[in-house]
BAMI-225515 format. One record per residue (C-alpha): residue number from 1; residue in one letter; y, z, x. Coordinates in steps of 0.1 Angstrom, whole numbers, plus 5000, padded with zeros to 4 digits. Example, Ala and Ser with C-alpha at 12.3 -4.5 7.8 and 13.67 -1.06 7.14 Angstrom:
BEGIN
+-----+---------+------+------+------+
| num | residuo |    Y |    Z |    X |
+-----+---------+------+------+------+
|   1 |       A | 4955 | 5078 | 5123 |
|   2 |       S | 4989 | 5071 | 5137 |
+-----+---------+------+------+------+
//
This chain:
BEGIN
+-----+---------+------+------+------+
| num | residuo |    Y |    Z |    X |
+-----+---------+------+------+------+
|   1 |       M | 5501 | 5128 | 4920 |
|   2 |       R | 5502 | 5108 | 4888 |
|   3 |       T | 5504 | 5076 | 4908 |
|   4 |       F | 5474 | 5085 | 4928 |
|   5 |       S | 5455 | 5094 | 4896 |
|   6 |       R | 5464 | 5061 | 4882 |
|   7 |       H | 5449 | 5043 | 4912 |
|   8 |       L | 5418 | 5066 | 4916 |
|   9 |       P | 5395 | 5044 | 4895 |
|  10 |       A | 5403 | 5013 | 4917 |
|  11 |       I | 5399 | 5034 | 4949 |
|  12 |       L | 5365 | 5046 | 4937 |
|  13 |       T | 5354 | 5011 | 4928 |
|  14 |       L | 5365 | 4999 | 4963 |
|  15 |       L | 5345 | 5027 | 4980 |
|  16 |       A | 5315 | 5018 | 4959 |
|  17 |       V | 5317 | 4982 | 4969 |
|  18 |       V | 5321 | 4991 | 5007 |
|  19 |       F | 5293 | 5016 | 5008 |
|  20 |       G | 5271 | 4996 | 4984 |
|  21 |       S | 5275 | 4964 | 5007 |
|  22 |       R | 5266 | 4985 | 5037 |
|  23 |       E | 5234 | 4997 | 5019 |
|  24 |       S | 5226 | 4961 | 5009 |
|  25 |       L | 5232 | 4949 | 5044 |
|  26 |       A | 5209 | 4976 | 5058 |
|  27 |       Q | 5182 | 4967 | 5032 |
|  28 |       S | 5185 | 4930 | 5040 |
|  29 |       R | 5177 | 4938 | 5077 |
|  30 |       T | 5146 | 4958 | 5068 |
|  31 |       A | 5132 | 4940 | 5037 |
|  32 |       R | 5120 | 4905 | 5039 |
|  33 |       T | 5097 | 4881 | 5021 |
|  34 |       I | 5074 | 4859 | 5044 |
|  35 |       R | 5050 | 4831 | 5035 |
|  36 |       I | 5019 | 4825 | 5056 |
|  37 |       E | 4991 | 4799 | 5053 |
|  38 |       S | 4958 | 4814 | 5043 |
|  39 |       S | 4925 | 4795 | 5048 |
|  40 |       A | 4908 | 4823 | 5029 |
|  41 |       I | 4929 | 4819 | 4997 |
|  42 |       G | 4933 | 4782 | 5002 |
|  43 |       T | 4971 | 4782 | 4998 |
|  44 |       E | 5003 | 4798 | 5011 |
|  45 |       A | 5004 | 4835 | 5006 |
|  46 |       T | 5037 | 4854 | 4998 |
|  47 |       V | 5041 | 4887 | 5013 |
|  48 |       A | 5069 | 4913 | 5011 |
|  49 |       V | 5075 | 4933 | 5043 |
|  50 |       L | 5095 | 4965 | 5045 |
|  51 |       L | 5104 | 4976 | 5080 |
|  52 |       P | 5117 | 5010 | 5091 |
|  53 |       P | 5155 | 5013 | 5093 |
|  54 |       D | 5154 | 5018 | 5131 |
|  55 |       Y | 5131 | 4988 | 5137 |
|  56 |       E | 5157 | 4965 | 5152 |
|  57 |       S | 5174 | 4992 | 5173 |
|  58 |       S | 5142 | 5006 | 5189 |
|  59 |       A | 5112 | 4995 | 5209 |
|  60 |       A | 5088 | 5016 | 5190 |
|  61 |       R | 5056 | 5005 | 5175 |
|  62 |       Y | 5049 | 5016 | 5139 |
|  63 |       P | 5018 | 5024 | 5117 |
|  64 |       V | 5013 | 5000 | 5089 |
|  65 |       V | 5004 | 5004 | 5051 |
|  66 |       Y | 4990 | 4974 | 5032 |
|  67 |       L | 5001 | 4982 | 4996 |
|  68 |       L | 4985 | 4962 | 4968 |
|  69 |       H | 4999 | 4957 | 4933 |
|  70 |       G | 4981 | 4958 | 4900 |
|  71 |       G | 4967 | 4928 | 4881 |
|  72 |       T | 4998 | 4919 | 4860 |
|  73 |       Q | 5022 | 4924 | 4889 |
|  74 |       N | 5032 | 4908 | 4921 |
|  75 |       H | 5046 | 4916 | 4956 |
|  76 |       T | 5079 | 4929 | 4941 |
|  77 |       A | 5062 | 4957 | 4920 |
|  78 |       F | 5068 | 4985 | 4945 |
|  79 |       P | 5102 | 4975 | 4958 |
|  80 |       A | 5114 | 4974 | 4922 |
|  81 |       R | 5107 | 5011 | 4918 |
|  82 |       T | 5141 | 5030 | 4922 |
|  83 |       W | 5126 | 5055 | 4946 |
|  84 |       F | 5106 | 5032 | 4968 |
|  85 |       N | 5129 | 5018 | 4995 |
|  86 |       A | 5147 | 5051 | 5002 |
|  87 |       D | 5115 | 5071 | 5003 |
|  88 |       V | 5097 | 5047 | 5026 |
|  89 |       A | 5127 | 5045 | 5049 |
|  90 |       K | 5122 | 5081 | 5059 |
|  91 |       R | 5086 | 5076 | 5069 |
|  92 |       R | 5089 | 5053 | 5100 |
|  93 |       T | 5061 | 5030 | 5087 |
|  94 |       I | 5059 | 4993 | 5081 |
|  95 |       V | 5048 | 4985 | 5045 |
|  96 |       V | 5032 | 4951 | 5038 |
|  97 |       M | 5029 | 4940 | 5001 |
|  98 |       P | 5011 | 4907 | 4995 |
|  99 |       Y | 5010 | 4888 | 4963 |
| 100 |       L | 4974 | 4887 | 4952 |
| 101 |       Q | 4964 | 4867 | 4921 |
| 102 |       P | 4933 | 4881 | 4903 |
| 103 |       F | 4912 | 4851 | 4912 |
| 104 |       T | 4913 | 4862 | 4949 |
| 105 |       F | 4890 | 4892 | 4940 |
| 106 |       S | 4861 | 4871 | 4927 |
| 107 |       S | 4833 | 4857 | 4949 |
| 108 |       R | 4828 | 4820 | 4950 |
| 109 |       A | 4794 | 4803 | 4953 |
| 110 |       G | 4778 | 4833 | 4967 |
| 111 |       R | 4806 | 4838 | 4993 |
| 112 |       P | 4826 | 4870 | 4996 |
| 113 |       A | 4858 | 4872 | 4975 |
| 114 |       P | 4888 | 4855 | 4994 |
| 115 |       V | 4907 | 4887 | 4994 |
| 116 |       E | 4882 | 4902 | 5018 |
| 117 |       E | 4889 | 4877 | 5045 |
| 118 |       F | 4926 | 4875 | 5038 |
| 119 |       L | 4932 | 4914 | 5038 |
| 120 |       G | 4904 | 4921 | 5063 |
| 121 |       R | 4913 | 4896 | 5090 |
| 122 |       E | 4941 | 4870 | 5083 |
| 123 |       L | 4969 | 4892 | 5072 |
| 124 |       P | 4965 | 4921 | 5097 |
| 125 |       A | 4962 | 4896 | 5125 |
| 126 |       Y | 4994 | 4880 | 5115 |
| 127 |       I | 5013 | 4913 | 5111 |
| 128 |       D | 5001 | 4926 | 5144 |
| 129 |       A | 5011 | 4893 | 5162 |
| 130 |       N | 5046 | 4892 | 5146 |
| 131 |       Y | 5057 | 4928 | 5143 |
| 132 |       R | 5056 | 4958 | 5165 |
| 133 |       T | 5026 | 4977 | 5151 |
| 134 |       V | 5004 | 5003 | 5164 |
| 135 |       N | 4973 | 4981 | 5167 |
| 136 |       D | 4948 | 5009 | 5160 |
| 137 |       R | 4927 | 5015 | 5128 |
| 138 |       R | 4940 | 5051 | 5127 |
| 139 |       A | 4975 | 5037 | 5122 |
| 140 |       R | 4965 | 5011 | 5097 |
| 141 |       A | 4960 | 5020 | 5060 |
| 142 |       I | 4954 | 5001 | 5028 |
| 143 |       A | 4962 | 5013 | 4993 |
| 144 |       G | 4967 | 5000 | 4958 |
| 145 |       I | 4971 | 5006 | 4921 |
| 146 |       S | 4947 | 4994 | 4894 |
| 147 |       M | 4933 | 4960 | 4906 |
| 148 |       G | 4950 | 4968 | 4940 |
| 149 |       G | 4932 | 5001 | 4941 |
| 150 |       Y | 4899 | 4983 | 4937 |
| 151 |       G | 4908 | 4959 | 4964 |
| 152 |       A | 4918 | 4987 | 4988 |
| 153 |       T | 4886 | 5006 | 4981 |
| 154 |       L | 4866 | 4974 | 4988 |
| 155 |       L | 4884 | 4967 | 5020 |
| 156 |       G | 4881 | 5002 | 5032 |
| 157 |       L | 4843 | 5002 | 5026 |
| 158 |       K | 4837 | 4968 | 5041 |
| 159 |       R | 4862 | 4968 | 5070 |
| 160 |       P | 4864 | 5005 | 5083 |
| 161 |       D | 4870 | 4988 | 5117 |
| 162 |       V | 4903 | 4976 | 5105 |
| 163 |       F | 4915 | 5004 | 5081 |
| 164 |       G | 4915 | 5041 | 5089 |
| 165 |       A | 4927 | 5053 | 5055 |
| 166 |       V | 4924 | 5041 | 5019 |
| 167 |       G | 4944 | 5049 | 4988 |
| 168 |       A | 4925 | 5042 | 4956 |
| 169 |       I | 4951 | 5050 | 4929 |
| 170 |       S | 4940 | 5044 | 4893 |
| 171 |       A | 4915 | 5020 | 4909 |
| 172 |       A | 4899 | 4995 | 4885 |
| 173 |       L | 4864 | 5003 | 4896 |
| 174 |       S | 4848 | 5004 | 4862 |
| 175 |       T | 4845 | 4966 | 4856 |
| 176 |       G | 4809 | 4952 | 4857 |
| 177 |       T | 4788 | 4967 | 4885 |
| 178 |       R | 4816 | 4978 | 4907 |
| 179 |       P | 4809 | 5015 | 4910 |
| 180 |       D | 4771 | 5009 | 4915 |
| 181 |       G | 4777 | 4982 | 4940 |
| 182 |       M | 4799 | 5004 | 4960 |
| 183 |       A | 4772 | 5031 | 4964 |
| 184 |       S | 4754 | 5009 | 4989 |
| 185 |       L | 4787 | 5003 | 5008 |
| 186 |       V | 4794 | 5040 | 5010 |
| 187 |       A | 4759 | 5047 | 5022 |
| 188 |       G | 4766 | 5021 | 5050 |
| 189 |       L | 4795 | 5040 | 5064 |
| 190 |       T | 4791 | 5060 | 5096 |
| 191 |       L | 4809 | 5093 | 5099 |
| 192 |       D | 4826 | 5086 | 5132 |
| 193 |       T | 4842 | 5054 | 5118 |
| 194 |       A | 4846 | 5060 | 5080 |
| 195 |       P | 4881 | 5058 | 5066 |
| 196 |       Y | 4898 | 5088 | 5049 |
| 197 |       F | 4899 | 5082 | 5011 |
| 198 |       F | 4927 | 5094 | 4989 |
| 199 |       I | 4916 | 5090 | 4953 |
| 200 |       A | 4940 | 5096 | 4925 |
| 201 |       C | 4938 | 5090 | 4887 |
| 202 |       G | 4954 | 5101 | 4855 |
| 203 |       V | 4934 | 5123 | 4833 |
| 204 |       G | 4941 | 5100 | 4804 |
| 205 |       D | 4929 | 5069 | 4822 |
| 206 |       T | 4898 | 5051 | 4813 |
| 207 |       V | 4889 | 5044 | 4849 |
| 208 |       L | 4888 | 5082 | 4857 |
| 209 |       P | 4850 | 5084 | 4855 |
| 210 |       A | 4847 | 5056 | 4881 |
| 211 |       S | 4872 | 5074 | 4904 |
| 212 |       R | 4851 | 5106 | 4901 |
| 213 |       E | 4819 | 5086 | 4908 |
| 214 |       L | 4834 | 5072 | 4940 |
| 215 |       A | 4845 | 5106 | 4951 |
| 216 |       M | 4811 | 5121 | 4944 |
| 217 |       Q | 4794 | 5092 | 4964 |
| 218 |       L | 4818 | 5098 | 4994 |
| 219 |       R | 4812 | 5136 | 4993 |
| 220 |       A | 4774 | 5130 | 4992 |
| 221 |       H | 4777 | 5111 | 5025 |
| 222 |       Q | 4802 | 5136 | 5040 |
| 223 |       V | 4830 | 5110 | 5041 |
| 224 |       R | 4863 | 5127 | 5042 |
| 225 |       S | 4881 | 5122 | 5009 |
| 226 |       D | 4904 | 5139 | 4983 |
| 227 |       L | 4903 | 5134 | 4946 |
| 228 |       R | 4935 | 5141 | 4926 |
| 229 |       E | 4934 | 5142 | 4888 |
| 230 |       V | 4969 | 5143 | 4875 |
| 231 |       P | 4986 | 5141 | 4840 |
| 232 |       G | 4991 | 5107 | 4827 |
| 233 |       G | 4973 | 5073 | 4820 |
| 234 |       H | 4971 | 5039 | 4836 |
| 235 |       D | 5008 | 5035 | 4843 |
| 236 |       W | 5038 | 5043 | 4866 |
| 237 |       S | 5039 | 5079 | 4854 |
| 238 |       V | 5009 | 5083 | 4877 |
| 239 |       W | 5015 | 5056 | 4902 |
| 240 |       D | 5050 | 5066 | 4914 |
| 241 |       S | 5040 | 5101 | 4922 |
| 242 |       Q | 5006 | 5093 | 4938 |
| 243 |       V | 5018 | 5065 | 4960 |
| 244 |       R | 5043 | 5090 | 4974 |
| 245 |       A | 5015 | 5116 | 4977 |
| 246 |       F | 4994 | 5090 | 4996 |
| 247 |       F | 5022 | 5085 | 5021 |
| 248 |       D | 5024 | 5123 | 5025 |
| 249 |       A | 4987 | 5125 | 5032 |
| 250 |       L | 4990 | 5097 | 5058 |
| 251 |       A | 5015 | 5118 | 5078 |
| 252 |       K | 4989 | 5145 | 5083 |
| 253 |       L | 4962 | 5122 | 5097 |
| 254 |       P | 4954 | 5120 | 5135 |
| 255 |       G | 4970 | 5089 | 5151 |
| 256 |       W | 4994 | 5082 | 5122 |
| 257 |       S | 5027 | 5081 | 5140 |
| 258 |       P | 5050 | 5056 | 5158 |
| 259 |       T | 5046 | 5052 | 5196 |
| 260 |       D | 5081 | 5054 | 5210 |
+-----+---------+------+------+------+
//
């Protein structure tokens, strides 16, 4: 017994290495970073893609979430959260996380912001062509935090033909004329094609009034939406829980499921 006890730490270390390497191998099969040429952005775009664990062993097609990071972050922001990969693995969903620099959200010479063409056409077309997706707006969602929440809202309003659900989490809508400019976009939605909007914000966040204004505009036009005001500010104490809550909301929407 004393001999076994003496070797127990080494045995536990070996088991940790074995099972840890299996987990790393499984993750390497489902997580990848791709680079695609973007005429909209004018350069190569870097995109992280997380596939369901059974992607390689099945013939299923999967719904897709386009998940956008905040202004000081990049495509690794979400995978770096300790809960993220394990939680998403349970949801049988492809998650696409592009690296978007702030300049892509600004219009140029009167033309729409590059992010609109990139997220509204180029990237979904590439993902649908190269991965087994459910090519239906009801199975395609876009969400983001802070700057990414603004981008998700903009794309949901401008491209309801592409995205059937929007997650606006701590969305940076309060800069300049963004809330007022979105009023006309909300008014242009039709009830039969309008996306579902999931809006969440911390009660201590300075962008909360803009989130409330967006929710009010959507309600006024009878667009299906939910507003969640939760404890916290403009940080991960809100973003971690509300990104998970958005995934939970997606699972309840019509058409949001893999096709086996």
